[in-house]
PDBQT receptor file of N, H, CA, C and O in Angstrom, charges set to zero:
ATOM      1  N   UNK A   1      15.840  19.301  18.500  1.00  0.00    +0.000 N 
ATOM      2  CA  UNK A   1      14.418  19.439  18.389  1.00  0.00    +0.000 C 
ATOM      3  C   UNK A   1      13.844  18.441  17.378  1.00  0.00    +0.000 C 
ATOM      4  O   UNK A   1      12.843  17.779  17.654  1.00  0.00    +0.000 OA
ATOM      5  N   UNK A   2      14.468  18.339  16.231  1.00  0.00    +0.000 N 
ATOM      6  H   UNK A   2      15.281  18.877  16.007  1.00  0.00    +0.000 HD
ATOM      7  CA  UNK A   2      13.995  17.408  15.219  1.00  0.00    +0.000 C 
ATOM      8  C   UNK A   2      14.812  16.133  15.291  1.00  0.00    +0.000 C 
ATOM      9  O   UNK A   2      16.036  16.169  15.425  1.00  0.00    +0.000 OA
ATOM     10  N   UNK A   3      14.117  14.999  15.199  1.00  0.00    +0.000 N 
ATOM     11  H   UNK A   3      13.124  14.970  15.090  1.00  0.00    +0.000 HD
ATOM     12  CA  UNK A   3      14.800  13.720  15.220  1.00  0.00    +0.000 C 
ATOM     13  C   UNK A   3      14.953  13.215  13.798  1.00  0.00    +0.000 C 
ATOM     14  O   UNK A   3      14.026  13.299  12.993  1.00  0.00    +0.000 OA
ATOM     15  N   UNK A   4      16.114  12.698  13.501  1.00  0.00    +0.000 N 
ATOM     16  H   UNK A   4      16.867  12.629  14.155  1.00  0.00    +0.000 HD
ATOM     17  CA  UNK A   4      16.331  12.050  12.209  1.00  0.00    +0.000 C 
ATOM     18  C   UNK A   4      15.733  10.650  12.289  1.00  0.00    +0.000 C 
ATOM     19  O   UNK A   4      16.132   9.849  13.134  1.00  0.00    +0.000 OA
ATOM     20  N   UNK A   5      14.781  10.357  11.415  1.00  0.00    +0.000 N 
ATOM     21  H   UNK A   5      14.457  11.008  10.729  1.00  0.00    +0.000 HD
ATOM     22  CA  UNK A   5      14.205   9.029  11.401  1.00  0.00    +0.000 C 
ATOM     23  C   UNK A   5      14.839   8.228  10.276  1.00  0.00    +0.000 C 
ATOM     24  O   UNK A   5      15.222   8.773   9.241  1.00  0.00    +0.000 OA
ATOM     25  N   UNK A   6      14.938   6.963  10.494  1.00  0.00    +0.000 N 
ATOM     26  H   UNK A   6      14.626   6.521  11.336  1.00  0.00    +0.000 HD
ATOM     27  CA  UNK A   6      15.507   6.084   9.472  1.00  0.00    +0.000 C 
ATOM     28  C   UNK A   6      14.417   5.142   8.984  1.00  0.00    +0.000 C 
ATOM     29  O   UNK A   6      14.486   3.929   9.181  1.00  0.00    +0.000 OA
ATOM     30  N   UNK A   7      13.413   5.723   8.345  1.00  0.00    +0.000 N 
ATOM     31  H   UNK A   7      13.357   6.709   8.186  1.00  0.00    +0.000 HD
ATOM     32  CA  UNK A   7      12.332   4.914   7.802  1.00  0.00    +0.000 C 
ATOM     33  C   UNK A   7      12.815   4.226   6.534  1.00  0.00    +0.000 C 
ATOM     34  O   UNK A   7      13.548   4.800   5.729  1.00  0.00    +0.000 OA
ATOM     35  N   UNK A   8      12.394   3.014   6.385  1.00  0.00    +0.000 N 
ATOM     36  H   UNK A   8      11.798   2.548   7.039  1.00  0.00    +0.000 HD
ATOM     37  CA  UNK A   8      12.737   2.251   5.198  1.00  0.00    +0.000 C 
ATOM     38  C   UNK A   8      11.544   2.280   4.247  1.00  0.00    +0.000 C 
ATOM     39  O   UNK A   8      10.534   1.632   4.520  1.00  0.00    +0.000 OA
ATOM     40  N   UNK A   9      11.635   3.019   3.131  1.00  0.00    +0.000 N 
ATOM     41  H   UNK A   9      12.456   3.545   2.909  1.00  0.00    +0.000 HD
ATOM     42  CA  UNK A   9      10.487   3.113   2.226  1.00  0.00    +0.000 C 
ATOM     43  C   UNK A   9      10.134   1.774   1.571  1.00  0.00    +0.000 C 
ATOM     44  O   UNK A   9       8.972   1.533   1.242  1.00  0.00    +0.000 OA
ATOM     45  N   UNK A  10      11.121   0.913   1.382  1.00  0.00    +0.000 N 
ATOM     46  H   UNK A  10      12.065   1.108   1.650  1.00  0.00    +0.000 HD
ATOM     47  CA  UNK A  10      10.833  -0.391   0.800  1.00  0.00    +0.000 C 
ATOM     48  C   UNK A  10       9.985  -1.240   1.751  1.00  0.00    +0.000 C 
ATOM     49  O   UNK A  10       9.044  -1.907   1.320  1.00  0.00    +0.000 OA
ATOM     50  N   UNK A  11      10.313  -1.213   3.019  1.00  0.00    +0.000 N 
ATOM     51  H   UNK A  11      11.077  -0.671   3.369  1.00  0.00    +0.000 HD
ATOM     52  CA  UNK A  11       9.524  -1.962   4.003  1.00  0.00    +0.000 C 
ATOM     53  C   UNK A  11       8.113  -1.402   4.099  1.00  0.00    +0.000 C 
ATOM     54  O   UNK A  11       7.153  -2.163   4.228  1.00  0.00    +0.000 OA
ATOM     55  N   UNK A  12       7.976  -0.089   4.039  1.00  0.00    +0.000 N 
ATOM     56  H   UNK A  12       8.755   0.529   3.934  1.00  0.00    +0.000 HD
ATOM     57  CA  UNK A  12       6.647   0.519   4.077  1.00  0.00    +0.000 C 
ATOM     58  C   UNK A  12       5.843   0.141   2.841  1.00  0.00    +0.000 C 
ATOM     59  O   UNK A  12       4.643  -0.113   2.943  1.00  0.00    +0.000 OA
ATOM     60  N   UNK A  13       6.480   0.100   1.676  1.00  0.00    +0.000 N 
ATOM     61  H   UNK A  13       7.455   0.307   1.592  1.00  0.00    +0.000 HD
ATOM     62  CA  UNK A  13       5.789  -0.261   0.438  1.00  0.00    +0.000 C 
ATOM     63  C   UNK A  13       5.344  -1.716   0.468  1.00  0.00    +0.000 C 
ATOM     64  O   UNK A  13       4.226  -2.034   0.061  1.00  0.00    +0.000 OA
ATOM     65  N   UNK A  14       6.205  -2.592   0.944  1.00  0.00    +0.000 N 
ATOM     66  H   UNK A  14       7.113  -2.334   1.275  1.00  0.00    +0.000 HD
ATOM     67  CA  UNK A  14       5.855  -4.019   1.014  1.00  0.00    +0.000 C 
ATOM     68  C   UNK A  14       4.709  -4.235   1.987  1.00  0.00    +0.000 C 
ATOM     69  O   UNK A  14       3.787  -4.999   1.702  1.00  0.00    +0.000 OA
ATOM     70  N   UNK A  15       4.758  -3.572   3.129  1.00  0.00    +0.000 N 
ATOM     71  H   UNK A  15       5.507  -2.951   3.362  1.00  0.00    +0.000 HD
ATOM     72  CA  UNK A  15       3.690  -3.713   4.123  1.00  0.00    +0.000 C 
ATOM     73  C   UNK A  15       2.362  -3.214   3.578  1.00  0.00    +0.000 C 
ATOM     74  O   UNK A  15       1.334  -3.872   3.738  1.00  0.00    +0.000 OA
ATOM     75  N   UNK A  16       2.380  -2.057   2.937  1.00  0.00    +0.000 N 
ATOM     76  H   UNK A  16       3.215  -1.523   2.807  1.00  0.00    +0.000 HD
ATOM     77  CA  UNK A  16       1.146  -1.503   2.371  1.00  0.00    +0.000 C 
ATOM     78  C   UNK A  16       0.614  -2.380   1.240  1.00  0.00    +0.000 C 
ATOM     79  O   UNK A  16      -0.592  -2.603   1.140  1.00  0.00    +0.000 OA
ATOM     80  N   UNK A  17       1.505  -2.874   0.395  1.00  0.00    +0.000 N 
ATOM     81  H   UNK A  17       2.485  -2.693   0.476  1.00  0.00    +0.000 HD
ATOM     82  CA  UNK A  17       1.072  -3.711  -0.733  1.00  0.00    +0.000 C 
ATOM     83  C   UNK A  17       0.509  -5.042  -0.249  1.00  0.00    +0.000 C 
ATOM     84  O   UNK A  17      -0.449  -5.551  -0.830  1.00  0.00    +0.000 OA
ATOM     85  N   UNK A  18       1.084  -5.609   0.798  1.00  0.00    +0.000 N 
ATOM     86  H   UNK A  18       1.863  -5.195   1.270  1.00  0.00    +0.000 HD
ATOM     87  CA  UNK A  18       0.558  -6.862   1.333  1.00  0.00    +0.000 C 
ATOM     88  C   UNK A  18      -0.848  -6.674   1.911  1.00  0.00    +0.000 C 
ATOM     89  O   UNK A  18      -1.729  -7.508   1.701  1.00  0.00    +0.000 OA
ATOM     90  N   UNK A  19      -1.045  -5.593   2.625  1.00  0.00    +0.000 N 
ATOM     91  H   UNK A  19      -0.329  -4.916   2.795  1.00  0.00    +0.000 HD
ATOM     92  CA  UNK A  19      -2.369  -5.332   3.189  1.00  0.00    +0.000 C 
ATOM     93  C   UNK A  19      -3.408  -5.082   2.109  1.00  0.00    +0.000 C 
ATOM     94  O   UNK A  19      -4.492  -5.664   2.138  1.00  0.00    +0.000 OA
ATOM     95  N   UNK A  20      -3.084  -4.226   1.168  1.00  0.00    +0.000 N 
ATOM     96  H   UNK A  20      -2.203  -3.753   1.145  1.00  0.00    +0.000 HD
ATOM     97  CA  UNK A  20      -4.033  -3.921   0.092  1.00  0.00    +0.000 C 
ATOM     98  C   UNK A  20      -4.215  -5.114  -0.834  1.00  0.00    +0.000 C 
ATOM     99  O   UNK A  20      -5.316  -5.353  -1.330  1.00  0.00    +0.000 OA
ATOM    100  N   UNK A  21      -3.155  -5.854  -1.068  1.00  0.00    +0.000 N 
ATOM    101  H   UNK A  21      -2.261  -5.659  -0.665  1.00  0.00    +0.000 HD
ATOM    102  CA  UNK A  21      -3.241  -7.019  -1.944  1.00  0.00    +0.000 C 
ATOM    103  C   UNK A  21      -4.086  -8.133  -1.361  1.00  0.00    +0.000 C 
ATOM    104  O   UNK A  21      -4.741  -8.871  -2.097  1.00  0.00    +0.000 OA
ATOM    105  N   UNK A  22      -4.075  -8.257  -0.052  1.00  0.00    +0.000 N 
ATOM    106  H   UNK A  22      -3.543  -7.658   0.545  1.00  0.00    +0.000 HD
ATOM    107  CA  UNK A  22      -4.906  -9.267   0.600  1.00  0.00    +0.000 C 
ATOM    108  C   UNK A  22      -6.386  -8.976   0.377  1.00  0.00    +0.000 C 
ATOM    109  O   UNK A  22      -7.158  -9.867   0.023  1.00  0.00    +0.000 OA
ATOM    110  N   UNK A  23      -6.770  -7.728   0.587  1.00  0.00    +0.000 N 
ATOM    111  H   UNK A  23      -6.143  -7.004   0.874  1.00  0.00    +0.000 HD
ATOM    112  CA  UNK A  23      -8.167  -7.335   0.389  1.00  0.00    +0.000 C 
ATOM    113  C   UNK A  23      -8.543  -7.439  -1.087  1.00  0.00    +0.000 C 
ATOM    114  O   UNK A  23      -9.615  -7.945  -1.418  1.00  0.00    +0.000 OA
ATOM    115  N   UNK A  24      -7.671  -6.965  -1.972  1.00  0.00    +0.000 N 
ATOM    116  H   UNK A  24      -6.800  -6.554  -1.703  1.00  0.00    +0.000 HD
ATOM    117  CA  UNK A  24      -7.961  -7.041  -3.405  1.00  0.00    +0.000 C 
ATOM    118  C   UNK A  24      -8.014  -8.484  -3.882  1.00  0.00    +0.000 C 
ATOM    119  O   UNK A  24      -8.831  -8.819  -4.740  1.00  0.00    +0.000 OA
ATOM    120  N   UNK A  25      -7.160  -9.340  -3.343  1.00  0.00    +0.000 N 
ATOM    121  H   UNK A  25      -6.496  -9.068  -2.647  1.00  0.00    +0.000 HD
ATOM    122  CA  UNK A  25      -7.187 -10.757  -3.702  1.00  0.00    +0.000 C 
ATOM    123  C   UNK A  25      -8.496 -11.420  -3.308  1.00  0.00    +0.000 C 
ATOM    124  O   UNK A  25      -9.026 -12.253  -4.044  1.00  0.00    +0.000 OA
ATOM    125  N   UNK A  26      -9.008 -11.051  -2.157  1.00  0.00    +0.000 N 
ATOM    126  H   UNK A  26      -8.577 -10.375  -1.560  1.00  0.00    +0.000 HD
ATOM    127  CA  UNK A  26     -10.299 -11.581  -1.733  1.00  0.00    +0.000 C 
ATOM    128  C   UNK A  26     -11.399 -11.103  -2.686  1.00  0.00    +0.000 C 
ATOM    129  O   UNK A  26     -12.261 -11.886  -3.085  1.00  0.00    +0.000 OA
ATOM    130  N   UNK A  27     -11.366  -9.832  -3.044  1.00  0.00    +0.000 N 
ATOM    131  H   UNK A  27     -10.666  -9.196  -2.720  1.00  0.00    +0.000 HD
ATOM    132  CA  UNK A  27     -12.386  -9.294  -3.955  1.00  0.00    +0.000 C 
ATOM    133  C   UNK A  27     -12.292  -9.941  -5.331  1.00  0.00    +0.000 C 
ATOM    134  O   UNK A  27     -13.322 -10.200  -5.954  1.00  0.00    +0.000 OA
ATOM    135  N   UNK A  28     -11.097 -10.205  -5.812  1.00  0.00    +0.000 N 
ATOM    136  H   UNK A  28     -10.261  -9.995  -5.306  1.00  0.00    +0.000 HD
ATOM    137  CA  UNK A  28     -10.931 -10.876  -7.107  1.00  0.00    +0.000 C 
ATOM    138  C   UNK A  28     -11.486 -12.295  -7.023  1.00  0.00    +0.000 C 
ATOM    139  O   UNK A  28     -12.091 -12.782  -7.979  1.00  0.00    +0.000 OA
ATOM    140  N   UNK A  29     -11.287 -12.954  -5.900  1.00  0.00    +0.000 N 
ATOM    141  H   UNK A  29     -10.796 -12.559  -5.124  1.00  0.00    +0.000 HD
ATOM    142  CA  UNK A  29     -11.819 -14.310  -5.757  1.00  0.00    +0.000 C 
ATOM    143  C   UNK A  29     -13.340 -14.317  -5.711  1.00  0.00    +0.000 C 
ATOM    144  O   UNK A  29     -13.961 -15.340  -5.999  1.00  0.00    +0.000 OA
ATOM    145  N   UNK A  30     -13.950 -13.188  -5.353  1.00  0.00    +0.000 N 
ATOM    146  H   UNK A  30     -13.445 -12.357  -5.120  1.00  0.00    +0.000 HD
ATOM    147  CA  UNK A  30     -15.403 -13.078  -5.313  1.00  0.00    +0.000 C 
ATOM    148  C   UNK A  30     -15.982 -12.541  -6.617  1.00  0.00    +0.000 C 
ATOM    149  O   UNK A  30     -17.187 -12.305  -6.702  1.00  0.00    +0.000 OA
ATOM    150  N   UNK A  31     -15.132 -12.341  -7.651  1.00  0.00    +0.000 N 
ATOM    151  H   UNK A  31     -14.153 -12.533  -7.582  1.00  0.00    +0.000 HD
ATOM    152  CA  UNK A  31     -15.655 -11.983  -8.963  1.00  0.00    +0.000 C 
ATOM    153  C   UNK A  31     -15.244 -10.630  -9.506  1.00  0.00    +0.000 C 
ATOM    154  O   UNK A  31     -15.653 -10.269 -10.609  1.00  0.00    +0.000 OA
ATOM    155  N   UNK A  32     -14.451  -9.871  -8.772  1.00  0.00    +0.000 N 
ATOM    156  H   UNK A  32     -14.118 -10.164  -7.876  1.00  0.00    +0.000 HD
ATOM    157  CA  UNK A  32     -14.010  -8.580  -9.275  1.00  0.00    +0.000 C 
ATOM    158  C   UNK A  32     -12.989  -8.781 -10.388  1.00  0.00    +0.000 C 
ATOM    159  O   UNK A  32     -12.273  -9.782 -10.401  1.00  0.00    +0.000 OA
ATOM    160  N   UNK A  33     -12.920  -7.848 -11.307  1.00  0.00    +0.000 N 
ATOM    161  H   UNK A  33     -13.501  -7.034 -11.296  1.00  0.00    +0.000 HD
ATOM    162  CA  UNK A  33     -11.956  -7.888 -12.401  1.00  0.00    +0.000 C 
ATOM    163  C   UNK A  33     -10.532  -7.846 -11.834  1.00  0.00    +0.000 C 
ATOM    164  O   UNK A  33     -10.258  -7.100 -10.895  1.00  0.00    +0.000 OA
ATOM    165  N   UNK A  34      -9.637  -8.641 -12.402  1.00  0.00    +0.000 N 
ATOM    166  H   UNK A  34      -9.860  -9.247 -13.165  1.00  0.00    +0.000 HD
ATOM    167  CA  UNK A  34      -8.257  -8.713 -11.925  1.00  0.00    +0.000 C 
ATOM    168  C   UNK A  34      -7.536  -7.377 -12.062  1.00  0.00    +0.000 C 
ATOM    169  O   UNK A  34      -6.807  -6.972 -11.157  1.00  0.00    +0.000 OA
ATOM    170  N   UNK A  35      -7.733  -6.693 -13.182  1.00  0.00    +0.000 N 
ATOM    171  H   UNK A  35      -8.325  -7.023 -13.917  1.00  0.00    +0.000 HD
ATOM    172  CA  UNK A  35      -7.067  -5.406 -13.382  1.00  0.00    +0.000 C 
ATOM    173  C   UNK A  35      -7.544  -4.356 -12.379  1.00  0.00    +0.000 C 
ATOM    174  O   UNK A  35      -6.760  -3.515 -11.940  1.00  0.00    +0.000 OA
ATOM    175  N   UNK A  36      -8.802  -4.402 -12.023  1.00  0.00    +0.000 N 
ATOM    176  H   UNK A  36      -9.439  -5.086 -12.379  1.00  0.00    +0.000 HD
ATOM    177  CA  UNK A  36      -9.311  -3.482 -11.002  1.00  0.00    +0.000 C 
ATOM    178  C   UNK A  36      -8.662  -3.797  -9.659  1.00  0.00    +0.000 C 
ATOM    179  O   UNK A  36      -8.298  -2.884  -8.919  1.00  0.00    +0.000 OA
ATOM    180  N   UNK A  37      -8.516  -5.065  -9.343  1.00  0.00    +0.000 N 
ATOM    181  H   UNK A  37      -8.811  -5.807  -9.944  1.00  0.00    +0.000 HD
ATOM    182  CA  UNK A  37      -7.860  -5.457  -8.093  1.00  0.00    +0.000 C 
ATOM    183  C   UNK A  37      -6.413  -5.009  -8.028  1.00  0.00    +0.000 C 
ATOM    184  O   UNK A  37      -5.942  -4.540  -6.991  1.00  0.00    +0.000 OA
ATOM    185  N   UNK A  38      -5.708  -5.158  -9.146  1.00  0.00    +0.000 N 
ATOM    186  H   UNK A  38      -6.090  -5.539  -9.988  1.00  0.00    +0.000 HD
ATOM    187  CA  UNK A  38      -4.311  -4.699  -9.199  1.00  0.00    +0.000 C 
ATOM    188  C   UNK A  38      -4.249  -3.178  -9.082  1.00  0.00    +0.000 C 
ATOM    189  O   UNK A  38      -3.386  -2.638  -8.391  1.00  0.00    +0.000 OA
ATOM    190  N   UNK A  39      -5.161  -2.498  -9.757  1.00  0.00    +0.000 N 
ATOM    191  H   UNK A  39      -5.862  -2.937 -10.319  1.00  0.00    +0.000 HD
ATOM    192  CA  UNK A  39      -5.205  -1.033  -9.683  1.00  0.00    +0.000 C 
ATOM    193  C   UNK A  39      -5.483  -0.531  -8.282  1.00  0.00    +0.000 C 
ATOM    194  O   UNK A  39      -4.880   0.445  -7.834  1.00  0.00    +0.000 OA
ATOM    195  N   UNK A  40      -6.392  -1.194  -7.593  1.00  0.00    +0.000 N 
ATOM    196  H   UNK A  40      -6.881  -1.986  -7.957  1.00  0.00    +0.000 HD
ATOM    197  CA  UNK A  40      -6.703  -0.817  -6.211  1.00  0.00    +0.000 C 
ATOM    198  C   UNK A  40      -5.482  -1.031  -5.321  1.00  0.00    +0.000 C 
ATOM    199  O   UNK A  40      -5.182  -0.201  -4.463  1.00  0.00    +0.000 OA
ATOM    200  N   UNK A  41      -4.786  -2.132  -5.525  1.00  0.00    +0.000 N 
ATOM    201  H   UNK A  41      -5.029  -2.806  -6.222  1.00  0.00    +0.000 HD
ATOM    202  CA  UNK A  41      -3.591  -2.417  -4.731  1.00  0.00    +0.000 C 
ATOM    203  C   UNK A  41      -2.510  -1.363  -4.960  1.00  0.00    +0.000 C 
ATOM    204  O   UNK A  41      -1.904  -0.872  -4.007  1.00  0.00    +0.000 OA
ATOM    205  N   UNK A  42      -2.273  -1.019  -6.214  1.00  0.00    +0.000 N 
ATOM    206  H   UNK A  42      -2.766  -1.417  -6.987  1.00  0.00    +0.000 HD
ATOM    207  CA  UNK A  42      -1.249  -0.012  -6.527  1.00  0.00    +0.000 C 
ATOM    208  C   UNK A  42      -1.642   1.347  -5.957  1.00  0.00    +0.000 C 
ATOM    209  O   UNK A  42      -0.811   2.031  -5.359  1.00  0.00    +0.000 OA
ATOM    210  N   UNK A  43      -2.891   1.742  -6.135  1.00  0.00    +0.000 N 
ATOM    211  H   UNK A  43      -3.566   1.187  -6.621  1.00  0.00    +0.000 HD
ATOM    212  CA  UNK A  43      -3.351   3.039  -5.630  1.00  0.00    +0.000 C 
ATOM    213  C   UNK A  43      -3.255   3.102  -4.106  1.00  0.00    +0.000 C 
ATOM    214  O   UNK A  43      -2.804   4.106  -3.555  1.00  0.00    +0.000 OA
ATOM    215  N   UNK A  44      -3.673   2.044  -3.428  1.00  0.00    +0.000 N 
ATOM    216  H   UNK A  44      -4.039   1.228  -3.875  1.00  0.00    +0.000 HD
ATOM    217  CA  UNK A  44      -3.601   2.033  -1.968  1.00  0.00    +0.000 C 
ATOM    218  C   UNK A  44      -2.160   2.074  -1.479  1.00  0.00    +0.000 C 
ATOM    219  O   UNK A  44      -1.864   2.710  -0.468  1.00  0.00    +0.000 OA
ATOM    220  N   UNK A  45      -1.263   1.399  -2.190  1.00  0.00    +0.000 N 
ATOM    221  H   UNK A  45      -1.503   0.881  -3.012  1.00  0.00    +0.000 HD
ATOM    222  CA  UNK A  45       0.150   1.413  -1.805  1.00  0.00    +0.000 C 
ATOM    223  C   UNK A  45       0.751   2.802  -1.972  1.00  0.00    +0.000 C 
ATOM    224  O   UNK A  45       1.473   3.278  -1.096  1.00  0.00    +0.000 OA
ATOM    225  N   UNK A  46       0.459   3.450  -3.087  1.00  0.00    +0.000 N 
ATOM    226  H   UNK A  46      -0.127   3.064  -3.799  1.00  0.00    +0.000 HD
ATOM    227  CA  UNK A  46       0.988   4.800  -3.338  1.00  0.00    +0.000 C 
ATOM    228  C   UNK A  46       0.445   5.788  -2.304  1.00  0.00    +0.000 C 
ATOM    229  O   UNK A  46       1.192   6.608  -1.772  1.00  0.00    +0.000 OA
ATOM    230  N   UNK A  47      -0.841   5.707  -2.024  1.00  0.00    +0.000 N 
ATOM    231  H   UNK A  47      -1.449   5.040  -2.456  1.00  0.00    +0.000 HD
ATOM    232  CA  UNK A  47      -1.430   6.619  -1.030  1.00  0.00    +0.000 C 
ATOM    233  C   UNK A  47      -0.847   6.365   0.356  1.00  0.00    +0.000 C 
ATOM    234  O   UNK A  47      -0.601   7.316   1.098  1.00  0.00    +0.000 OA
ATOM    235  N   UNK A  48      -0.621   5.112   0.717  1.00  0.00    +0.000 N 
ATOM    236  H   UNK A  48      -0.820   4.340   0.114  1.00  0.00    +0.000 HD
ATOM    237  CA  UNK A  48      -0.016   4.810   2.018  1.00  0.00    +0.000 C 
ATOM    238  C   UNK A  48       1.388   5.374   2.109  1.00  0.00    +0.000 C 
ATOM    239  O   UNK A  48       1.783   5.889   3.156  1.00  0.00    +0.000 OA
ATOM    240  N   UNK A  49       2.147   5.284   1.028  1.00  0.00    +0.000 N 
ATOM    241  H   UNK A  49       1.826   4.866   0.178  1.00  0.00    +0.000 HD
ATOM    242  CA  UNK A  49       3.514   5.836   1.031  1.00  0.00    +0.000 C 
ATOM    243  C   UNK A  49       3.490   7.362   1.116  1.00  0.00    +0.000 C 
ATOM    244  O   UNK A  49       4.334   7.957   1.787  1.00  0.00    +0.000 OA
ATOM    245  N   UNK A  50       2.535   7.994   0.446  1.00  0.00    +0.000 N 
ATOM    246  H   UNK A  50       1.850   7.511  -0.099  1.00  0.00    +0.000 HD
ATOM    247  CA  UNK A  50       2.427   9.451   0.521  1.00  0.00    +0.000 C 
ATOM    248  C   UNK A  50       2.058   9.904   1.930  1.00  0.00    +0.000 C 
ATOM    249  O   UNK A  50       2.629  10.866   2.445  1.00  0.00    +0.000 OA
ATOM    250  N   UNK A  51       1.114   9.220   2.548  1.00  0.00    +0.000 N 
ATOM    251  H   UNK A  51       0.651   8.439   2.130  1.00  0.00    +0.000 HD
ATOM    252  CA  UNK A  51       0.733   9.567   3.914  1.00  0.00    +0.000 C 
ATOM    253  C   UNK A  51       1.905   9.328   4.863  1.00  0.00    +0.000 C 
ATOM    254  O   UNK A  51       2.145  10.125   5.770  1.00  0.00    +0.000 OA
ATOM    255  N   UNK A  52       2.622   8.249   4.659  1.00  0.00    +0.000 N 
ATOM    256  H   UNK A  52       2.427   7.602   3.922  1.00  0.00    +0.000 HD
ATOM    257  CA  UNK A  52       3.789   7.952   5.492  1.00  0.00    +0.000 C 
ATOM    258  C   UNK A  52       4.858   9.039   5.351  1.00  0.00    +0.000 C 
ATOM    259  O   UNK A  52       5.492   9.430   6.331  1.00  0.00    +0.000 OA
ATOM    260  N   UNK A  53       5.047   9.515   4.136  1.00  0.00    +0.000 N 
ATOM    261  H   UNK A  53       4.532   9.198   3.339  1.00  0.00    +0.000 HD
ATOM    262  CA  UNK A  53       6.046  10.566   3.904  1.00  0.00    +0.000 C 
ATOM    263  C   UNK A  53       5.605  11.889   4.493  1.00  0.00    +0.000 C 
ATOM    264  O   UNK A  53       6.432  12.638   5.014  1.00  0.00    +0.000 OA
ATOM    265  N   UNK A  54       4.313  12.194   4.422  1.00  0.00    +0.000 N 
ATOM    266  H   UNK A  54       3.641  11.586   3.999  1.00  0.00    +0.000 HD
ATOM    267  CA  UNK A  54       3.823  13.457   4.944  1.00  0.00    +0.000 C 
ATOM    268  C   UNK A  54       3.751  13.478   6.465  1.00  0.00    +0.000 C 
ATOM    269  O   UNK A  54       3.815  14.544   7.077  1.00  0.00    +0.000 OA
ATOM    270  N   UNK A  55       3.621  12.317   7.070  1.00  0.00    +0.000 N 
ATOM    271  H   UNK A  55       3.569  11.450   6.573  1.00  0.00    +0.000 HD
ATOM    272  CA  UNK A  55       3.553  12.244   8.529  1.00  0.00    +0.000 C 
ATOM    273  C   UNK A  55       4.942  12.250   9.171  1.00  0.00    +0.000 C 
ATOM    274  O   UNK A  55       5.059  12.097  10.387  1.00  0.00    +0.000 OA
ATOM    275  N   UNK A  56       5.952  12.419   8.397  1.00  0.00    +0.000 N 
ATOM    276  H   UNK A  56       5.857  12.544   7.409  1.00  0.00    +0.000 HD
ATOM    277  CA  UNK A  56       7.332  12.405   8.892  1.00  0.00    +0.000 C 
ATOM    278  C   UNK A  56       7.637  13.584   9.749  1.00  0.00    +0.000 C 
ATOM    279  O   UNK A  56       8.757  13.716  10.242  1.00  0.00    +0.000 OA
TER     280      UNK A  56
């Protein structure tokens, strides 16, 4: 009934960080504070990993 999944959390983290980092990098280039951009990237990555874990 239940399938064992072999999700790679490192791959999920890298994918989420690349997506969030791209958007944050654009915002930093338009004048946003660098620390805010890094914070947004970290928060988005953590939330993506939590959602990925809960959707298992």
